[in-house]
N, C-alpha and C positions, 0 to 999 in steps of 0.2 A: 837229221830233224826238220830241216827247212824244208827239204822235200818232201816228207813226210804230214807238216805242216799246207803245203801248196796243195796239194792232193786233198786233204780235209775239206779246206776251205772250195777248192772247185765242186768238189763233190757233191756239198752243203749246197755249194749254190746252183748245181744242177737240177738236184731231188727235193730242196729242202721243202716248194711246197708241196710234192707228191707228198712226203711224210706230216707236214701238218694236216694234211688234209685226212689222213690212214689217221693220225693222233685223235683228232677233233671227232672224228666221225664215230672210232672207234670207243670213245669215251662214252658216247651218246648211248649206242649200242648198246653197250653192259645192263645198262640200265631200262632195256626195252619193254622186258615182260612190265614192269614198273609206271610207263608213262604212257603205254597205249591208251589206256584209260575208256574202254568201253564198257558197257554194262556187262555186268556175270564175268567180267575179267578176273576176280578175286574168288570164284567159287572154287568147291575144293573139286579134286580132281576124285571122278568117279571110276573104281576098281574093279566093279561087276562086271564079268565078261559077256552076259547075256545085255546088260543095258549096254552095254559099248559095240555089241554086234547089232542088238535094234538101230543104234547110231547112223552104224556101218552103213545098215539095209536103208535107212533115209536118205541119209546124202548122196549113196549113189544109184538109187533108182535111176533106170535110163542111162546110166554112164556110157560112153560110147566108145571110150579108152583115150589115156592119158591123164585122166582126173587121179587126184590123190586126196588124202585125209592125214591131216598132221593134228593128233589129238593133245588134249589139256594135259600140262605137266603141273608139277606139284605148284609152281610161280605164274604159270598163265593157264584161269579158268574156261577159254575158249578154244573151241574146236579150228580147225582153218583149213579149207574146202580150196585145193588148187586146181586149176584150169586153164592150165595156157595162160595167159597172158593176167586175165581175171581169177576171182573168186570169192569166197566168203568168209567170214566168221559167226559161227554160230554155237550158241547154248551146247551144254552136255544132254539134251535133251533134243538139240536138233534145229532149234529157231535159229533163223538167223537174225543177226544183230548190226551185222555192216556187209557192204557188198563193194566189188571195186570192178571196173573193166579193163586198169591197167598198172600198173605200179605208181604213176605219177600221184594216185589217190589215197596212195597210203603212204607215210613218212617213212614207216620201219621198213617199208620194200626197196622205197629209193634209196635209202641213206645202206641199206646192206648193199644196192647194188654199186655203189657209190664204192664203200670201203673194201666190195672184193673185186669189183671189176673196171671202176672209173667210170662208169657207164658205157663203157664200150667192148664189153664181150671178155673174148679169150687175149686178146692183145691187152686191154687193159690188166688181166690177170698175170700175165708176162712180166708188164712192167713192174706193178707193185710188187712179184717177186724178186725183179734185181732191185727193188726198193728197201726190199728186207735184207736183201743179200748188202747190199751197202749200209742200211742201218748197223749190222752189227760189225762192219769195219771201222762205223764212225766212232761205235761205241770204244773198241779196243785203241784206235789210234788215239782218240778224243782222251782216254784214261790217259796215255803214252804223253802227251803234250800238257794235259794239266798237271804231271807229275813235275816238269819244271817251275809251275808257282803255287804249288803246292801251300806255301806260306804265305799266300795272300786269298785264302777262300774264305768265304763269307754266304752265308745262306741269302741268295738273291732271288726272289722268286720274279722281280722286274729289274730291267737297267736303271740305274742311280741317277743316269742322263743318258737321252738318246742320241751320245756321240759314239762311234767308231771304238773306242776301246773300253768306254764302259757295256757295251752289248757285248763285244768279246769275252769280258769277265763274266757277266752272267749268263753268259752261254757254257763259257769252262765248267763254272762252280754250280748252275741246277742240271747240267748233264752231267756229272760226276754223281752227284745223289739218286737221278734215276737211270743211271746208267745200269743195275743188276737186273730191273727189270725191263727195263728197253730192249737189252740182249737177250730176255728169254721171250719175250711178245717176238719181237724179229725174228728169233729162231725156229718158233713153232709157225709163225704164220708163212715163213719160204718152206719150211718141212714140209705143209699141206701143200705147197704150188708146183715144187720141184723135189719129186722123188728121188731123183740122187743124191740133194743134200739129206733128205730122210732117211735113207741107205746109210750113208757114210757115218750120219749121227749114228744107227743103231745097229750098224755091221758087227760091235762088241755082243748084241743079242741074238739078230738073227742077220741072217742075208737076206739082199736085196730082193734076189726071184723068190723067196720064202716069202717075204711080207705082201709080194704082189700076187702069188699065188693065193694068200689067204683072203685078199681083198678084191680077188675078180669074181665075177658071178660067172656061176656054169649055164653051160646052155640047154634050151630042151627045147622039146620039140612037143608044143601043147598045144591045145585045138583052138579053135575063135571063141570070143568070149561072149558069154553064154545069155541072153536078154534077162532071165529071171536067176542069174546068178544068188546063191545064199550066201550072202554076205556075213550073215550071221555065224551059220556055222562054220565059217572060215575064222573068223575071229575065236571064238570058244576053240576050236581045234587048235590054235595057235598058243592060246593060252594052257592048255592041257599039256602042250610039249612042252611048255617054260613056267611053268606055276607062279615060279618067284618072277617073272617077267612085266613089264611094262608094256604096253600095246602103244607105239608109237606112231607109224606110218604106214597104212596100206596104201598100196598104188597099184591103180589100174593099168594095164599093157596099155603101151600106143599102138602096136602091132600086131596082128593074129600069129600065131603060133610062140609068143613071150607070156610067160607066165604071172599070176599077182605074186607082186614083193611083199611081203610085210618086215617092217621091221621094228623090232621089242628091244627094249634097256634091261638086261639081269642087275639084278641089284648090284654086283660088284663094279659094274661098267661105271664107267665117267664119262662117255660121251652121251650128250643129252639126248639122242634119237638113238642110241644102243647101236651097237654092230653083229648083234644077231637076226638071224635071217631065215625067214621062210619063204617057200615057193610055193604055191599051188595051181595049178591046171585051171585056167578059166573057162573052160567048157564043164568038167565036172566039179570040181572044186577039191578036189582030193589034193592033198599034200602030194609035191614032185621030192622034196630037199631040205631040208635044213641046216642051217651052221653056227654053231655055239662060239660066240666070241671069246668067251672063256677058256674055249680049248685052242684058240689060235696062237702062232708061234707067239713067244716073250716078246721081240721084237717090232710085232705087229701090235698085242696089246700094248706097247710105249706108244708106237705109232698114234695111236689112238685116244693116247689121251692127250695130244697135242692143241686138238681143237679145243675140248675144256679149259685147258691153262690157258689159251691164246685169248677166250673169249669170256673167262670170267664162270664157267658154267660147276665149277666149283670152289671148294674154297668158304661160300655164303659168302655178304655182306662185306665183310672186313676186306676180303680178298677184291670184291667187285671195286671197293674204293680207293683202293691201290691199284689198280688197274687205269681207274678214273685219274687218278691226278697223275698218271703214268703219260697217259694219254694226254691232256693236259701239258703237260709238261713237253711231251714231243710236240706239238702244235705250237708251243712257243716257242721251242729249239729249232722247228723249220720254217715258221714265218719269218723270223729275226736272223736266220740263215740266207735266205732269200732276199730278205730286205737290206741287210746290210751288205751283200756281197752285187746286188746288180743297183742299187739304188743310194746308197748310202758314198757322198765323194768321200775319198780317201786321203 
């Protein structure tokens, strides 16, 4: 038990600050759609394929490659046009309401980068994955260590005193309350970063190779991007293929030979941008292939649920508030772990 306590304290001291940053940024991002606060952000989502096609025609006029449109959702009434590091928010009729040339001009963009990459790209994502694995171990070891002191349990949001024993008591008691949801958040986040973790969790449903095959985009030999491509016809064709689905993303190929990619969300999908895919020839606009997310392997469909569970994209306001409280609890646990381990005299 002493070794377990030692490992738990050292792990918290080394990774506590990262977990605090992830908890705080995640608690803020859960409500991103509500606090962006731009004009027309509360507009109702347009569902008419012809109108959506006209919007795509307007925003992608003169596209040279690499642009993408994220269409309005039920929680956010603006359309986002992405073009490299820059982009804009527009109404669903195509009028721009906000522009940026780098992510630092929009708080939701740099917060997302902080939460997903720690501002350091793939290296930061790997560090976050390691922190997620450690968080699951902290939950398990913390529950074991708490059991010895369960009779002294009290609900404490803040330490009674800023002393070592008081901080440790608050840490144990707050941690055991947040443990179930913390474990779920850490598990789903780690599954998205480290596919072997997802494969191990979902092995009873589908093999790792089957999941990878479902998620891998097919290769096409498509033509170059036509300067006068009929985006409206592509959008209408996508809706004709999946009449019950929401149009979520239209992505222009970055290089010649790649297809136009459409992402749609069918009614039964949890993933906010869906995993139902269609690929079109950028030269002619012809449909090359499509993939129905509801016909994927059961393990792949379960994997597609990891992000909406992790980010509060299902369950409504009640679940988002639960994630908010849990994220703030993680921020407190991580911050106090770091401070008491490195700066508080024993």
